C-alpha positions, 0 to 999 in steps of 0.5 A: 081114752084115746089110743094112737096105734102109729109107733112113729111118733115125734114130738117138737118143743116150741120155745127155742125150737119151733120159735126163736126169740127175735132178741137173740136172732134179730138178723133174721129175715123179716118174712121169718119174723111174726108176733105171738102175744106180745113178743116178736119171734122168728120162725124156725123153718128148719124145724118146721121143715123137719116136722113136715118131712116126719109127717110126709112119712106117716109120723104122728106129731105132737107139739108140746111146751113148758109154758103150757098147752095154751101157749103151744096152741098159740104157737101152732096157730100163728105159725100156721102149721095146724095141718101137720100137728096131731096133738098139742099139749104141755111138755111132760114134767116126768115119765115113768119108765125102766129105761133112761130116755137117752136109751130109747129116744132119739133127740134131733136139734138143729143147733146152727139156727140158735145163737144163745147169749 
Protein backbone atom coordinates (compact mmCIF):
# COMPACT_ATOMS: atom_id res chain seq x y z
CA UNK A 1 0.00 0.00 0.00
CA UNK A 2 1.19 3.50 -0.78
CA UNK A 3 0.22 6.42 1.44
CA UNK A 4 -0.04 10.00 0.15
CA UNK A 5 -0.63 12.36 3.08
CA UNK A 6 -0.84 15.48 0.90
CA UNK A 7 -4.43 16.74 0.73
CA UNK A 8 -3.64 18.93 -2.30
CA UNK A 9 -3.82 16.48 -5.19
CA UNK A 10 -4.26 17.68 -8.76
CA UNK A 11 -4.82 15.33 -11.70
CA UNK A 12 -4.01 16.30 -15.29
CA UNK A 13 -5.31 14.42 -18.31
CA UNK A 14 -3.01 13.89 -21.30
CA UNK A 15 -5.03 14.08 -24.51
CA UNK A 16 -6.55 17.50 -25.26
CA UNK A 17 -5.21 18.81 -21.96
CA UNK A 18 -1.41 18.46 -21.74
CA UNK A 19 -1.10 17.77 -25.45
CA UNK A 20 -3.30 18.87 -28.30
CA UNK A 21 -3.59 17.16 -31.67
CA UNK A 22 -1.67 19.10 -34.29
CA UNK A 23 -4.34 18.51 -36.94
CA UNK A 24 -6.73 20.65 -34.86
CA UNK A 25 -4.29 23.40 -33.81
CA UNK A 26 -1.84 23.46 -36.72
CA UNK A 27 -1.33 27.20 -36.44
CA UNK A 28 0.74 26.68 -33.27
CA UNK A 29 4.32 27.97 -32.97
CA UNK A 30 6.84 25.41 -34.25
CA UNK A 31 8.61 25.25 -30.88
CA UNK A 32 5.38 23.89 -29.36
CA UNK A 33 5.07 21.00 -31.84
CA UNK A 34 6.65 17.66 -30.89
CA UNK A 35 6.52 14.09 -32.16
CA UNK A 36 4.84 11.63 -29.81
CA UNK A 37 4.81 8.10 -31.18
CA UNK A 38 3.60 8.57 -34.76
CA UNK A 39 1.65 11.76 -34.12
CA UNK A 40 2.49 15.41 -34.20
CA UNK A 41 1.15 17.03 -31.06
CA UNK A 42 1.18 20.52 -29.64
CA UNK A 43 2.37 21.22 -26.12
CA UNK A 44 -0.35 22.88 -24.06
CA UNK A 45 1.87 25.42 -22.32
CA UNK A 46 -1.05 26.89 -20.37
CA UNK A 47 -1.86 23.59 -18.70
CA UNK A 48 1.81 22.78 -18.05
CA UNK A 49 2.24 26.23 -16.49
CA UNK A 50 -0.85 25.49 -14.39
CA UNK A 51 0.77 22.19 -13.32
CA UNK A 52 4.00 24.02 -12.45
CA UNK A 53 2.10 26.53 -10.27
CA UNK A 54 0.34 23.71 -8.40
CA UNK A 55 3.65 21.89 -7.88
CA UNK A 56 5.32 25.05 -6.53
CA UNK A 57 2.47 25.33 -4.01
CA UNK A 58 3.17 21.79 -2.83
CA UNK A 59 0.51 19.79 -4.66
CA UNK A 60 0.86 16.14 -5.51
CA UNK A 61 0.56 15.88 -9.29
CA UNK A 62 -1.09 12.96 -11.05
CA UNK A 63 -1.01 12.55 -14.81
CA UNK A 64 -3.53 10.13 -16.24
CA UNK A 65 -4.92 9.09 -19.57
CA UNK A 66 -7.83 7.05 -20.84
CA UNK A 67 -5.21 5.76 -23.29
CA UNK A 68 -3.51 4.01 -20.38
CA UNK A 69 -0.59 4.53 -18.04
CA UNK A 70 2.03 3.72 -20.70
CA UNK A 71 0.66 6.47 -22.97
CA UNK A 72 0.61 8.93 -20.07
CA UNK A 73 4.25 8.05 -19.25
CA UNK A 74 5.31 8.59 -22.88
CA UNK A 75 3.63 11.99 -22.86
CA UNK A 76 5.24 13.05 -19.58
CA UNK A 77 8.67 12.05 -20.89
CA UNK A 78 8.13 13.71 -24.30
CA UNK A 79 7.04 16.91 -22.56
CA UNK A 80 10.05 16.79 -20.22
CA UNK A 81 7.93 17.30 -17.10
CA UNK A 82 9.04 14.26 -15.11
CA UNK A 83 10.22 16.44 -12.21
CA UNK A 84 6.70 17.86 -11.79
CA UNK A 85 4.81 14.56 -11.80
CA UNK A 86 4.41 12.32 -8.76
CA UNK A 87 2.07 9.65 -10.12
CA UNK A 88 1.34 8.39 -13.63
CA UNK A 89 -1.68 6.16 -14.12
CA UNK A 90 -4.59 5.30 -16.36
CA UNK A 91 -7.65 7.49 -16.00
CA UNK A 92 -10.00 5.97 -13.43
CA UNK A 93 -12.98 4.30 -15.06
CA UNK A 94 -15.11 4.39 -11.95
CA UNK A 95 -15.20 5.97 -8.57
CA UNK A 96 -17.30 4.97 -5.59
CA UNK A 97 -18.39 7.78 -3.31
CA UNK A 98 -21.48 9.02 -1.52
CA UNK A 99 -21.30 12.32 -3.44
CA UNK A 100 -21.23 13.18 -7.14
CA UNK A 101 -17.77 14.34 -8.26
CA UNK A 102 -19.01 17.85 -9.07
CA UNK A 103 -19.85 18.35 -5.39
CA UNK A 104 -16.29 17.80 -4.16
CA UNK A 105 -13.97 18.06 -7.16
CA UNK A 106 -13.10 21.25 -8.97
CA UNK A 107 -12.52 21.26 -12.72
CA UNK A 108 -10.20 23.73 -14.40
CA UNK A 109 -9.81 23.58 -18.16
CA UNK A 110 -8.33 26.46 -20.10
CA UNK A 111 -10.82 26.18 -22.98
CA UNK A 112 -9.46 28.97 -25.13
CA UNK A 113 -6.49 26.83 -26.19
CA UNK A 114 -8.45 24.18 -28.08
CA UNK A 115 -10.28 24.68 -31.36
CA UNK A 116 -12.48 21.62 -31.74
CA UNK A 117 -13.80 20.67 -35.15
